[in-house]
C-alpha positions in Angstrom: -29.9 -19.3 28.0 -28.5 -16.5 30.0 -25.0 -15.0 30.0 -23.4 -14.4 33.3 -21.8 -11.0 34.0 -18.4 -12.7 34.5 -18.6 -14.5 31.2 -19.6 -11.2 29.4 -16.7 -9.4 31.2 -14.2 -12.1 30.0 -15.5 -11.8 26.4 -15.2 -8.0 26.4 -11.7 -8.1 27.9 -10.6 -10.6 25.3 -12.0 -8.4 22.5 -10.3 -5.3 23.9 -7.0 -7.2 24.2 -7.2 -8.3 20.5 -8.1 -4.8 19.3 -5.3 -3.1 21.2 -2.7 -5.7 20.2 -3.4 -5.2 16.5 -3.2 -1.4 16.9 0.1 -1.4 18.6 1.9 -3.3 15.9 0.4 -1.3 13.0 2.8 0.6 10.9 2.1 3.5 8.6 2.2 2.5 4.9 4.1 3.5 2.9 7.3 4.3 4.9 9.2 5.5 1.9 8.4 7.1 -1.5 6.2 5.1 -3.7 8.0 3.9 -6.9 5.7 3.7 -10.0 7.3 1.8 -12.9 6.0 3.1 -16.2 6.8 0.8 -19.2 6.1 3.6 -21.6 8.2 6.6 -22.7 7.8 10.0 -21.0 5.0 12.1 -22.6 2.8 9.0 -23.3 -0.8 8.8 -22.1 0.2 6.9 -19.0 2.7 9.6 -18.1 0.1 12.4 -18.5 -2.3 10.4 -16.3 0.3 9.9 -13.6 1.2 13.5 -13.5 -2.4 14.4 -13.1 -3.0 11.9 -10.3 0.3 12.2 -8.4 -0.7 15.2 -6.2 -3.7 13.4 -5.0 -1.7 10.2 -4.5 0.8 12.1 -2.4 -2.0 13.5 -0.3 -3.7 10.1 0.3 -0.5 8.1 0.8 1.4 10.6 2.7 4.5 10.0 0.5 5.5 11.4 -2.8 5.1 9.0 -5.7 8.2 8.8 -8.0 7.9 7.6 -11.6 10.5 5.3 -13.1 10.4 5.2 -16.9 11.4 1.8 -18.4 10.3 1.8 -22.0 11.2 -1.0 -24.4 10.3 -4.4 -25.7 6.6 -3.7 -25.6 6.5 -3.3 -21.8 8.7 -6.4 -21.1 11.5 -4.3 -19.6 9.2 -2.6 -17.2 7.5 -5.9 -16.2 10.9 -7.5 -15.6 12.0 -4.6 -13.3 8.7 -4.8 -11.4 9.0 -8.6 -11.0 12.6 -8.4 -9.7 11.9 -5.4 -7.3 12.0 -5.9 -3.6 8.7 -6.8 -1.9 7.0 -4.1 0.1 5.3 -6.3 2.6 1.9 -4.9 1.9 -1.1 -7.2 1.5 -4.5 -6.1 0.3 -6.3 -9.0 1.9 
């Protein structure tokens, strides 16, 4: 089975159209500072870890991460704030 040059050309043009269409609609993520909700009090282990990692996070993401402390009720307060926050339209897969 042989592929004609015109069929190959059509396939390549279709692939090029798909690739350029996806690149033109891509947006940089994140477009605003990253909000990290910490359900523990300032000075806890998670706070220390965040402070150590935040410079690298800012470098990788291109935005400054901001920590929001919401201690109380064994983490339920922080989980509720997270659940009720606005979606960011980012999908992993």
